[in-house]
LUMLUM-916734 format. One record per residue (C-alpha): residue number from 1; y, x, z; residue in three letters. Coordinates in steps of 0.1 Angstrom, whole numbers. Layout:
N
resi NUM&yy Y&xx X&zz Z&resn Ala
...
***
This chain:
412
resi 1&yy 0&xx 3&zz 0&resn Met
resi 2&yy 31&xx 17&zz -9&resn Thr
resi 3&yy 69&xx 4&zz 1&resn Lys
resi 4&yy 97&xx -1&zz -23&resn Ile
resi 5&yy 130&xx -18&zz -18&resn Ile
resi 6&yy 151&xx -45&zz -36&resn Lys
resi 7&yy 188&xx -41&zz -38&resn Ile
resi 8&yy 203&xx -75&zz -47&resn Pro
resi 9&yy 235&xx -74&zz -68&resn Cys
resi 10&yy 246&xx -105&zz -44&resn Asp
resi 11&yy 259&xx -89&zz -11&resn Glu
resi 12&yy 254&xx -119&zz 8&resn Ser
resi 13&yy 218&xx -116&zz 1&resn Ile
resi 14&yy 200&xx -87&zz 25&resn Ser
resi 15&yy 181&xx -58&zz 10&resn Ile
resi 16&yy 144&xx -66&zz 14&resn Thr
resi 17&yy 114&xx -44&zz 10&resn Glu
resi 18&yy 83&xx -53&zz -13&resn Glu
resi 19&yy 47&xx -38&zz -13&resn Ile
resi 20&yy 27&xx -24&zz -42&resn Ile
resi 21&yy -8&xx -28&zz -39&resn Ser
resi 22&yy -35&xx 1&zz -39&resn Asp
resi 23&yy -52&xx -18&zz -69&resn Ile
resi 24&yy -17&xx -15&zz -90&resn Asp
resi 25&yy -13&xx 21&zz -76&resn Thr
resi 26&yy -51&xx 31&zz -88&resn Val
resi 27&yy -46&xx 15&zz -122&resn Glu
resi 28&yy -13&xx 31&zz -131&resn Cys
resi 29&yy -18&xx 65&zz -118&resn Gly
resi 30&yy 14&xx 80&zz -110&resn Gly
resi 31&yy 45&xx 57&zz -112&resn Asp
resi 32&yy 31&xx 23&zz -106&resn Ala
resi 33&yy 65&xx 6&zz -103&resn Ile
resi 34&yy 74&xx -1&zz -138&resn Pro
resi 35&yy 43&xx -18&zz -143&resn Ser
resi 36&yy 46&xx -39&zz -109&resn Tyr
resi 37&yy 79&xx -50&zz -122&resn Leu
resi 38&yy 65&xx -62&zz -155&resn Met
resi 39&yy 41&xx -81&zz -139&resn His
resi 40&yy 68&xx -99&zz -120&resn Leu
resi 41&yy 89&xx -110&zz -153&resn Val
resi 42&yy 61&xx -122&zz -177&resn Ala
resi 43&yy 80&xx -118&zz -211&resn Ser
resi 44&yy 83&xx -99&zz -239&resn Asp
resi 45&yy 118&xx -90&zz -239&resn Asp
resi 46&yy 118&xx -72&zz -205&resn Val
resi 47&yy 114&xx -38&zz -203&resn Phe
resi 48&yy 124&xx -14&zz -171&resn Val
resi 49&yy 150&xx 13&zz -172&resn Asp
resi 50&yy 143&xx 42&zz -147&resn Thr
resi 51&yy 172&xx 60&zz -137&resn Thr
resi 52&yy 164&xx 92&zz -116&resn Pro
resi 53&yy 188&xx 97&zz -85&resn Leu
resi 54&yy 168&xx 130&zz -70&resn Ile
resi 55&yy 145&xx 154&zz -90&resn Arg
resi 56&yy 108&xx 155&zz -80&resn Ile
resi 57&yy 105&xx 191&zz -64&resn Ser
resi 58&yy 71&xx 205&zz -75&resn His
resi 59&yy 54&xx 225&zz -46&resn Pro
resi 60&yy 46&xx 262&zz -52&resn Thr
resi 61&yy 19&xx 263&zz -27&resn Ser
resi 62&yy -5&xx 236&zz -9&resn His
resi 63&yy 2&xx 256&zz 24&resn Ser
resi 64&yy 37&xx 237&zz 32&resn Ile
resi 65&yy 49&xx 221&zz 64&resn Ser
resi 66&yy 48&xx 180&zz 62&resn Asn
resi 67&yy 89&xx 180&zz 65&resn Ser
resi 68&yy 85&xx 201&zz 33&resn Asp
resi 69&yy 63&xx 177&zz 15&resn Trp
resi 70&yy 86&xx 148&zz 26&resn Glu
resi 71&yy 116&xx 160&zz 11&resn Ser
resi 72&yy 101&xx 171&zz -24&resn Met
resi 73&yy 95&xx 136&zz -38&resn Pro
resi 74&yy 122&xx 123&zz -61&resn Gly
resi 75&yy 143&xx 89&zz -56&resn Leu
resi 76&yy 143&xx 65&zz -87&resn Tyr
resi 77&yy 165&xx 34&zz -95&resn Val
resi 78&yy 144&xx 9&zz -118&resn Tyr
resi 79&yy 164&xx -20&zz -136&resn Ser
resi 80&yy 149&xx -49&zz -154&resn Ile
resi 81&yy 164&xx -54&zz -186&resn Cys
resi 82&yy 161&xx -80&zz -212&resn Thr
resi 83&yy 171&xx -89&zz -244&resn Ala
resi 84&yy 197&xx -114&zz -233&resn Val
resi 85&yy 224&xx -89&zz -237&resn His
resi 86&yy 217&xx -80&zz -271&resn Ser
resi 87&yy 211&xx -118&zz -283&resn Arg
resi 88&yy 247&xx -128&zz -268&resn Ser
resi 89&yy 265&xx -99&zz -284&resn Glu
resi 90&yy 251&xx -110&zz -319&resn Lys
resi 91&yy 261&xx -149&zz -312&resn Asn
resi 92&yy 294&xx -138&zz -302&resn Gly
resi 93&yy 288&xx -147&zz -269&resn Glu
resi 94&yy 303&xx -128&zz -236&resn Ser
resi 95&yy 277&xx -117&zz -215&resn Trp
resi 96&yy 283&xx -96&zz -180&resn Gln
resi 97&yy 261&xx -89&zz -152&resn Cys
resi 98&yy 273&xx -91&zz -116&resn Lys
resi 99&yy 279&xx -56&zz -103&resn Pro
resi 100&yy 255&xx -39&zz -78&resn Asn
resi 101&yy 278&xx -24&zz -55&resn Leu
resi 102&yy 253&xx -12&zz -29&resn Arg
resi 103&yy 229&xx 4&zz -55&resn Ala
resi 104&yy 262&xx 23&zz -70&resn Thr
resi 105&yy 271&xx 34&zz -35&resn Arg
resi 106&yy 235&xx 51&zz -29&resn Leu
resi 107&yy 241&xx 68&zz -61&resn Ala
resi 108&yy 273&xx 81&zz -51&resn Met
resi 109&yy 259&xx 95&zz -19&resn Ser
resi 110&yy 233&xx 114&zz -42&resn Cys
resi 111&yy 262&xx 127&zz -60&resn Gly
resi 112&yy 262&xx 107&zz -91&resn Trp
resi 113&yy 296&xx 92&zz -89&resn His
resi 114&yy 296&xx 81&zz -127&resn Ser
resi 115&yy 265&xx 62&zz -124&resn Leu
resi 116&yy 270&xx 23&zz -123&resn Arg
resi 117&yy 243&xx -4&zz -116&resn Phe
resi 118&yy 247&xx -43&zz -124&resn Glu
resi 119&yy 220&xx -67&zz -118&resn Gly
resi 120&yy 191&xx -66&zz -90&resn Asp
resi 121&yy 174&xx -35&zz -90&resn Val
resi 122&yy 147&xx -17&zz -73&resn Phe
resi 123&yy 144&xx 18&zz -55&resn Val
resi 124&yy 112&xx 39&zz -50&resn Gly
resi 125&yy 102&xx 73&zz -43&resn Arg
resi 126&yy 78&xx 95&zz -64&resn Leu
resi 127&yy 63&xx 128&zz -57&resn Gly
resi 128&yy 31&xx 149&zz -55&resn Tyr
resi 129&yy 12&xx 143&zz -25&resn Val
resi 130&yy -19&xx 164&zz -12&resn Pro
resi 131&yy -51&xx 149&zz -23&resn Asn
resi 132&yy -84&xx 165&zz -3&resn Tyr
resi 133&yy -115&xx 161&zz -24&resn His
resi 134&yy -147&xx 175&zz -26&resn Leu
resi 135&yy -132&xx 201&zz 0&resn Gly
resi 136&yy -105&xx 209&zz -24&resn Arg
resi 137&yy -68&xx 201&zz -21&resn Thr
resi 138&yy -53&xx 187&zz -52&resn Glu
resi 139&yy -18&xx 175&zz -59&resn Leu
resi 140&yy -17&xx 139&zz -72&resn Glu
resi 141&yy 13&xx 124&zz -85&resn Leu
resi 142&yy 19&xx 91&zz -65&resn Lys
resi 143&yy 44&xx 66&zz -51&resn Asn
resi 144&yy 57&xx 74&zz -19&resn Ile
resi 145&yy 71&xx 47&zz 9&resn Asp
resi 146&yy 108&xx 40&zz 9&resn Leu
resi 147&yy 121&xx 16&zz 35&resn Thr
resi 148&yy 152&xx -1&zz 43&resn Ile
resi 149&yy 162&xx 23&zz 70&resn Asp
resi 150&yy 160&xx 55&zz 47&resn Asn
resi 151&yy 186&xx 41&zz 22&resn Val
resi 152&yy 208&xx 15&zz 48&resn Ser
resi 153&yy 235&xx 41&zz 59&resn Ser
resi 154&yy 243&xx 51&zz 20&resn Ala
resi 155&yy 239&xx 13&zz 8&resn Cys
resi 156&yy 258&xx -4&zz 36&resn Leu
resi 157&yy 283&xx 20&zz 50&resn Cys
resi 158&yy 295&xx 49&zz 29&resn Ser
resi 159&yy 287&xx 75&zz 2&resn Pro
resi 160&yy 299&xx 102&zz 28&resn Asp
resi 161&yy 268&xx 106&zz 50&resn Leu
resi 162&yy 281&xx 124&zz 77&resn Arg
resi 163&yy 277&xx 113&zz 112&resn Val
resi 164&yy 311&xx 117&zz 120&resn Ser
resi 165&yy 321&xx 94&zz 90&resn Val
resi 166&yy 293&xx 74&zz 97&resn Lys
resi 167&yy 306&xx 64&zz 130&resn Asn
resi 168&yy 342&xx 60&zz 124&resn Glu
resi 169&yy 333&xx 35&zz 93&resn Phe
resi 170&yy 311&xx 13&zz 115&resn Cys
resi 171&yy 336&xx 10&zz 143&resn Ser
resi 172&yy 364&xx 7&zz 115&resn Ser
resi 173&yy 346&xx -18&zz 95&resn Val
resi 174&yy 334&xx -40&zz 120&resn Ala
resi 175&yy 370&xx -48&zz 130&resn Ile
resi 176&yy 384&xx -46&zz 94&resn Tyr
resi 177&yy 358&xx -67&zz 75&resn Asn
resi 178&yy 344&xx -86&zz 104&resn Gly
resi 179&yy 310&xx -71&zz 99&resn Val
resi 180&yy 285&xx -74&zz 127&resn Glu
resi 181&yy 260&xx -51&zz 138&resn Lys
resi 182&yy 273&xx -23&zz 117&resn Met
resi 183&yy 269&xx 1&zz 147&resn Ala
resi 184&yy 230&xx -3&zz 145&resn Ser
resi 185&yy 225&xx 13&zz 108&resn Val
resi 186&yy 203&xx 41&zz 113&resn Pro
resi 187&yy 212&xx 77&zz 100&resn Ser
resi 188&yy 201&xx 85&zz 68&resn Pro
resi 189&yy 169&xx 111&zz 64&resn Pro
resi 190&yy 174&xx 148&zz 58&resn Cys
resi 191&yy 160&xx 145&zz 20&resn Trp
resi 192&yy 189&xx 121&zz 11&resn Leu
resi 193&yy 216&xx 141&zz 33&resn Glu
resi 194&yy 208&xx 168&zz 9&resn Asn
resi 195&yy 204&xx 150&zz -20&resn Ala
resi 196&yy 241&xx 158&zz -31&resn Ser
resi 197&yy 238&xx 196&zz -28&resn Lys
resi 198&yy 207&xx 197&zz -47&resn Lys
resi 199&yy 216&xx 177&zz -75&resn Asn
resi 200&yy 249&xx 201&zz -76&resn Tyr
resi 201&yy 226&xx 228&zz -79&resn Leu
resi 202&yy 203&xx 213&zz -104&resn Asp
resi 203&yy 236&xx 208&zz -126&resn Arg
resi 204&yy 247&xx 246&zz -119&resn Ala
resi 205&yy 214&xx 259&zz -130&resn Ser
resi 206&yy 213&xx 237&zz -163&resn Leu
resi 207&yy 249&xx 245&zz -170&resn Ser
resi 208&yy 239&xx 286&zz -168&resn Ala
resi 209&yy 213&xx 278&zz -191&resn Leu
resi 210&yy 235&xx 259&zz -214&resn Ala
resi 211&yy 261&xx 288&zz -214&resn Ala
resi 212&yy 230&xx 311&zz -222&resn Ala
resi 213&yy 220&xx 293&zz -251&resn Met
resi 214&yy 255&xx 289&zz -264&resn Ala
resi 215&yy 260&xx 329&zz -261&resn Arg
resi 216&yy 226&xx 329&zz -286&resn Glu
resi 217&yy 239&xx 306&zz -311&resn Glu
resi 218&yy 275&xx 326&zz -310&resn Ala
resi 219&yy 256&xx 357&zz -318&resn Ser
resi 220&yy 237&xx 340&zz -346&resn Thr
resi 221&yy 271&xx 329&zz -357&resn Asp
resi 222&yy 283&xx 364&zz -361&resn Gln
resi 223&yy 260&xx 369&zz -393&resn Asn
resi 224&yy 283&xx 346&zz -412&resn Met
resi 225&yy 315&xx 361&zz -406&resn Asp
resi 226&yy 320&xx 368&zz -444&resn Asp
resi 227&yy 320&xx 331&zz -450&resn Ile
resi 228&yy 342&xx 323&zz -421&resn Lys
resi 229&yy 367&xx 344&zz -434&resn Asn
resi 230&yy 373&xx 329&zz -466&resn Leu
resi 231&yy 392&xx 302&zz -446&resn Ser
resi 232&yy 406&xx 323&zz -416&resn Ser
resi 233&yy 442&xx 319&zz -434&resn Ser
resi 234&yy 441&xx 285&zz -434&resn Asn
resi 235&yy 428&xx 278&zz -400&resn Ser
resi 236&yy 454&xx 304&zz -385&resn Asn
resi 237&yy 483&xx 285&zz -400&resn Asn
resi 238&yy 466&xx 250&zz -389&resn Gln
resi 239&yy 463&xx 267&zz -351&resn Leu
resi 240&yy 498&xx 278&zz -355&resn Leu
resi 241&yy 510&xx 244&zz -364&resn Glu
resi 242&yy 491&xx 227&zz -337&resn Cys
resi 243&yy 505&xx 248&zz -313&resn Asn
resi 244&yy 541&xx 244&zz -322&resn Thr
resi 245&yy 535&xx 208&zz -321&resn Ser
resi 246&yy 521&xx 211&zz -288&resn Leu
resi 247&yy 550&xx 229&zz -273&resn Lys
resi 248&yy 573&xx 206&zz -286&resn Glu
resi 249&yy 556&xx 176&zz -267&resn Lys
resi 250&yy 554&xx 196&zz -233&resn Gln
resi 251&yy 581&xx 193&zz -212&resn Pro
resi 252&yy 612&xx 218&zz -218&resn Ser
resi 253&yy 625&xx 220&zz -181&resn Thr
resi 254&yy 611&xx 224&zz -149&resn Arg
resi 255&yy 628&xx 194&zz -136&resn Glu
resi 256&yy 612&xx 172&zz -162&resn Glu
resi 257&yy 574&xx 187&zz -157&resn Glu
resi 258&yy 580&xx 178&zz -120&resn Lys
resi 259&yy 592&xx 140&zz -126&resn Ser
resi 260&yy 561&xx 134&zz -148&resn Leu
resi 261&yy 538&xx 154&zz -118&resn Asn
resi 262&yy 553&xx 124&zz -94&resn Gln
resi 263&yy 542&xx 96&zz -116&resn Ile
resi 264&yy 515&xx 77&zz -98&resn Thr
resi 265&yy 485&xx 67&zz -123&resn Leu
resi 266&yy 461&xx 36&zz -122&resn Cys
resi 267&yy 426&xx 51&zz -111&resn Leu
resi 268&yy 409&xx 29&zz -140&resn His
resi 269&yy 433&xx 33&zz -173&resn Cys
resi 270&yy 449&xx 64&zz -156&resn Arg
resi 271&yy 483&xx 43&zz -169&resn Gly
resi 272&yy 515&xx 43&zz -147&resn Pro
resi 273&yy 510&xx 23&zz -120&resn Ser
resi 274&yy 529&xx 17&zz -86&resn Ser
resi 275&yy 509&xx -8&zz -69&resn Ser
resi 276&yy 487&xx 5&zz -42&resn Leu
resi 277&yy 453&xx -6&zz -31&resn Cys
resi 278&yy 462&xx -29&zz -1&resn Gln
resi 279&yy 428&xx -24&zz 17&resn Glu
resi 280&yy 423&xx 17&zz 16&resn Cys
resi 281&yy 461&xx 28&zz 4&resn Ser
resi 282&yy 441&xx 56&zz -15&resn Gly
resi 283&yy 443&xx 44&zz -51&resn Ala
resi 284&yy 466&xx 26&zz -75&resn Tyr
resi 285&yy 460&xx -4&zz -98&resn Phe
resi 286&yy 477&xx -19&zz -127&resn Cys
resi 287&yy 492&xx -55&zz -117&resn Asp
resi 288&yy 482&xx -85&zz -134&resn Glu
resi 289&yy 477&xx -93&zz -161&resn Pro
resi 290&yy 457&xx -66&zz -167&resn Arg
resi 291&yy 421&xx -65&zz -153&resn Lys
resi 292&yy 417&xx -26&zz -142&resn Cys
resi 293&yy 409&xx -34&zz -107&resn Lys
resi 294&yy 384&xx -60&zz -117&resn Met
resi 295&yy 372&xx -35&zz -143&resn Ala
resi 296&yy 373&xx -5&zz -119&resn Gly
resi 297&yy 354&xx -23&zz -95&resn Trp
resi 298&yy 332&xx 8&zz -83&resn Ser
resi 299&yy 362&xx 17&zz -64&resn His
resi 300&yy 350&xx -11&zz -40&resn Gln
resi 301&yy 318&xx 11&zz -31&resn Cys
resi 302&yy 343&xx 39&zz -16&resn Ile
resi 303&yy 374&xx 18&zz -6&resn Cys
resi 304&yy 365&xx 15&zz 31&resn Ala
resi 305&yy 356&xx 53&zz 31&resn Thr
resi 306&yy 388&xx 62&zz 15&resn Trp
resi 307&yy 405&xx 43&zz 39&resn Arg
resi 308&yy 392&xx 65&zz 69&resn Ile
resi 309&yy 405&xx 96&zz 48&resn Tyr
resi 310&yy 438&xx 83&zz 41&resn Val
resi 311&yy 444&xx 78&zz 80&resn Leu
resi 312&yy 433&xx 116&zz 84&resn Arg
resi 313&yy 458&xx 126&zz 60&resn Arg
resi 314&yy 484&xx 105&zz 75&resn Asn
resi 315&yy 474&xx 126&zz 107&resn Glu
resi 316&yy 474&xx 159&zz 92&resn Leu
resi 317&yy 506&xx 156&zz 73&resn Ser
resi 318&yy 525&xx 150&zz 105&resn Thr
resi 319&yy 505&xx 182&zz 121&resn Phe
resi 320&yy 535&xx 196&zz 145&resn Pro
resi 321&yy 524&xx 231&zz 146&resn Tyr
resi 322&yy 527&xx 244&zz 109&resn Leu
resi 323&yy 564&xx 247&zz 111&resn Ala
resi 324&yy 577&xx 264&zz 78&resn Asp
resi 325&yy 556&xx 297&zz 81&resn Trp
resi 326&yy 532&xx 281&zz 55&resn His
resi 327&yy 557&xx 274&zz 28&resn Leu
resi 328&yy 558&xx 311&zz 10&resn Pro
resi 329&yy 522&xx 304&zz 3&resn Leu
resi 330&yy 530&xx 275&zz -19&resn Leu
resi 331&yy 547&xx 295&zz -44&resn Arg
resi 332&yy 533&xx 300&zz -81&resn Asp
resi 333&yy 529&xx 336&zz -75&resn Asp
resi 334&yy 507&xx 331&zz -47&resn Cys
resi 335&yy 481&xx 313&zz -71&resn Phe
resi 336&yy 480&xx 338&zz -96&resn Ile
resi 337&yy 484&xx 369&zz -74&resn Ser
resi 338&yy 459&xx 376&zz -47&resn Glu
resi 339&yy 483&xx 411&zz -42&resn Ser
resi 340&yy 514&xx 387&zz -31&resn Thr
resi 341&yy 491&xx 364&zz -9&resn Tyr
resi 342&yy 477&xx 398&zz 9&resn His
resi 343&yy 512&xx 411&zz 11&resn Asn
resi 344&yy 523&xx 381&zz 30&resn Tyr
resi 345&yy 490&xx 378&zz 53&resn Leu
resi 346&yy 497&xx 416&zz 62&resn Thr
resi 347&yy 534&xx 426&zz 65&resn Asn
resi 348&yy 554&xx 390&zz 70&resn Ile
resi 349&yy 527&xx 369&zz 91&resn Leu
resi 350&yy 512&xx 399&zz 102&resn Gly
resi 351&yy 476&xx 386&zz 109&resn Val
resi 352&yy 462&xx 412&zz 88&resn Leu
resi 353&yy 457&xx 450&zz 91&resn Ser
resi 354&yy 476&xx 470&zz 64&resn Pro
resi 355&yy 444&xx 487&zz 54&resn Val
resi 356&yy 428&xx 491&zz 19&resn Asn
resi 357&yy 402&xx 464&zz 20&resn Ile
resi 358&yy 385&xx 477&zz -8&resn Asp
resi 359&yy 379&xx 508&zz 13&resn Ser
resi 360&yy 352&xx 510&zz 38&resn Glu
resi 361&yy 354&xx 484&zz 67&resn Tyr
resi 362&yy 354&xx 508&zz 97&resn Ser
resi 363&yy 386&xx 513&zz 108&resn Thr
resi 364&yy 392&xx 508&zz 147&resn Val
resi 365&yy 428&xx 492&zz 135&resn Asn
resi 366&yy 418&xx 462&zz 118&resn Arg
resi 367&yy 423&xx 430&zz 132&resn Lys
resi 368&yy 391&xx 410&zz 140&resn Gln
resi 369&yy 409&xx 373&zz 136&resn Thr
resi 370&yy 399&xx 344&zz 119&resn Trp
resi 371&yy 421&xx 358&zz 88&resn Trp
resi 372&yy 395&xx 384&zz 83&resn Ala
resi 373&yy 376&xx 364&zz 56&resn Thr
resi 374&yy 408&xx 347&zz 41&resn Glu
resi 375&yy 410&xx 371&zz 9&resn Leu
resi 376&yy 373&xx 379&zz 0&resn Tyr
resi 377&yy 356&xx 345&zz 17&resn Gly
resi 378&yy 326&xx 342&zz 38&resn Trp
resi 379&yy 302&xx 344&zz 5&resn Ser
resi 380&yy 271&xx 332&zz 31&resn Gly
resi 381&yy 281&xx 363&zz 55&resn Gly
resi 382&yy 273&xx 387&zz 23&resn Ser
resi 383&yy 310&xx 395&zz 18&resn Ser
resi 384&yy 325&xx 431&zz 30&resn Leu
resi 385&yy 350&xx 412&zz 53&resn Ser
resi 386&yy 321&xx 388&zz 66&resn Ala
resi 387&yy 301&xx 417&zz 79&resn Lys
resi 388&yy 325&xx 427&zz 105&resn Tyr
resi 389&yy 331&xx 391&zz 120&resn Val
resi 390&yy 314&xx 381&zz 155&resn Glu
resi 391&yy 300&xx 348&zz 147&resn Pro
resi 392&yy 286&xx 347&zz 184&resn Gly
resi 393&yy 320&xx 354&zz 202&resn Arg
resi 394&yy 339&xx 320&zz 212&resn Arg
resi 395&yy 377&xx 330&zz 202&resn Arg
resi 396&yy 407&xx 312&zz 218&resn Ser
resi 397&yy 434&xx 299&zz 194&resn Tyr
resi 398&yy 455&xx 325&zz 205&resn Ile
resi 399&yy 432&xx 354&zz 197&resn Asp
resi 400&yy 420&xx 337&zz 167&resn Gly
resi 401&yy 451&xx 328&zz 148&resn Phe
resi 402&yy 468&xx 361&zz 162&resn Ala
resi 403&yy 500&xx 346&zz 151&resn Leu
resi 404&yy 533&xx 364&zz 164&resn Lys
resi 405&yy 548&xx 330&zz 176&resn Asp
resi 406&yy 526&xx 317&zz 197&resn Ser
resi 407&yy 544&xx 282&zz 198&resn Thr
resi 408&yy 529&xx 279&zz 160&resn Leu
resi 409&yy 493&xx 277&zz 177&resn Ile
resi 410&yy 477&xx 244&zz 184&resn Pro
resi 411&yy 469&xx 234&zz 220&resn Glu
resi 412&yy 430&xx 239&zz 225&resn Glu
***
């Protein structure tokens, strides 16, 4: 018996668990959810669309812990699609399925912020599990149990799965939306908390692979330089004309560029808008009769979370201890030159010692403060500056910030 969950698009209907029998699992071998859903709707126009949220990890060996086995299965969303949509378009009729906010919020919690789900969906897990048969351990691809408690935090609360955000969300939403029993929502499992990071690393690996393949194609194209040179003069002229037209369209003065940057844009159509979302005060949408807020319905998945972020932003914007010492860091030269930033930290702010950081980090005069890794970062503790940080030592704010003016240091 394998458990999957059903997420209705109607938020007034609760998320439910459904059970796939062992007979269906044995007959299908592997992912039994699509055939199970096909049996639910007996129609020739039906097909099941599968969307992966977490990739399956194949174990490198059989001797791994139970927690590792638990984190390896993938997470998939199954949508029952019909030919109603295509028939409606053919007949000139309008057809629109109701957005599924809870399923879309689950996708966002896994790092897929551009995924949108409509209509009722089913969610299940699929992965390799050890099968002990005749004294041998074999890997078998099969569905894994998925319960409501596993995904309730992501579906009902926020795509931000941090405990602090969840607790703040539950308390604020209970007052803000009148939702009851939010505080009893269980925390997500580790495999869901790490989903966004896992997908990010997967995309980074695919990007590196794509870049390598592009370089190979570029090296192959070098053999056709003779052909390209025939039209090089025309291409250069077209490029010159294009650059000239772009320069004419760009703001001619810094004041005009600043005025363009101060225009607020609609979150959906990216057109100018000054109407702030009344629920979160963190996004702009166009006014009626434009339907930007309706078309950009995915904002409802994160609106309450953004409301928490906005409250924090307001608190940070009135932080009383920064004074004006950070303003020189906002100049353009600090963003394009590390030497300017280094000079400010050493000679003006005085929080770094005037020692060549590229040399051996063995001087006794170097200040061991929180600023030690400001230039070269932490790099997982492997950078040159990080090697001389004492992570086991609890520094006070005065010792850690090491500012000349102690009035700029916040109270502990």
